[in-house]
C-alpha atoms as one frame of an Amber mdcrd trajectory, in Angstrom:
protein
   2.873   4.199 -14.266   0.766   7.226 -13.314  -1.698   4.958 -11.509   1.195
   3.502  -9.553   2.281   7.003  -8.508  -1.302   7.918  -7.578  -2.058   4.887
  -5.397  -0.672   6.135  -2.064  -2.585   9.403  -2.221  -5.743   7.503  -3.167
  -5.362   5.254  -0.126  -4.957   8.345   2.055  -8.264   9.691   0.743  -6.912
  12.646  -1.219  -9.542  14.132  -3.557  -9.219  12.829  -7.148  -8.627  16.251
  -8.724  -5.924  17.012  -6.166  -4.352  13.565  -6.688  -4.176  14.032 -10.448
  -2.582  17.460 -10.040  -0.020  16.076  -7.589   0.746  13.121  -9.864   1.299
  15.366 -12.889   3.578  17.657 -10.869   5.598  14.778  -9.375   6.020  13.027
 -12.726   7.222  16.280 -14.242   9.631  16.903 -11.339  11.299  13.504 -11.728
  11.554  13.867 -15.509   9.122  11.153 -16.575   6.600  13.219 -18.523   5.524
  11.201 -21.534   5.838   7.862 -19.734   2.604   8.089 -17.719   0.911   5.262
 -19.629   3.886   2.896 -19.548   3.845  -0.162 -17.294   6.636  -0.197 -14.695
   8.099  -3.326 -16.331   8.642  -1.302 -19.523  10.813   1.257 -17.696  14.540
   1.088 -17.024  15.819   0.577 -13.487  16.631   4.261 -13.102  13.198   5.252
 -14.316  11.609   2.864 -11.825  13.581   4.557  -9.061  12.209   7.906 -10.219
   8.688   6.444 -10.120   9.226   5.540  -6.461  10.462   9.073  -5.796   7.357
  10.476  -7.514   5.178   8.241  -5.297   6.803   9.792  -2.229   6.431  13.330
  -3.604   2.708  12.819  -4.228   2.206  12.103  -0.522   3.609  15.565   0.285
   5.690  14.708   3.350   6.231  17.468   5.919   8.781  19.974   4.735  11.879
  20.776   6.761  10.415  24.209   7.528   7.833  22.528   9.761  10.520  21.334
  12.164  12.995  23.298  14.203  15.912  21.025  13.298  17.301  20.533   9.839
  18.650  17.273   8.538  22.316  16.728   9.472  23.447  16.670   5.841  22.030
  20.166   5.250  23.931  21.854   8.072  27.325  23.385   7.572  30.113  22.031
   9.823  30.308  25.371  11.659  26.625  25.269  12.652  27.065  21.981  14.564
């Protein structure tokens, strides 16, 4: 499963040491530590969803602080 999480960053050309660090951090964040060597087919549906979330986290998408607008669901009704 860890290789699955790593693939996107590898395709983007991220350095191997950096990729492995990102993968370990993402797997820990989604609560799948200990399942790194499992095949995706051996995981439950919910765990597979967390693997896909970890794949996205490894790519390090731009944070909301890099844009002037926040996502609509993070704004309070008074802020418009």
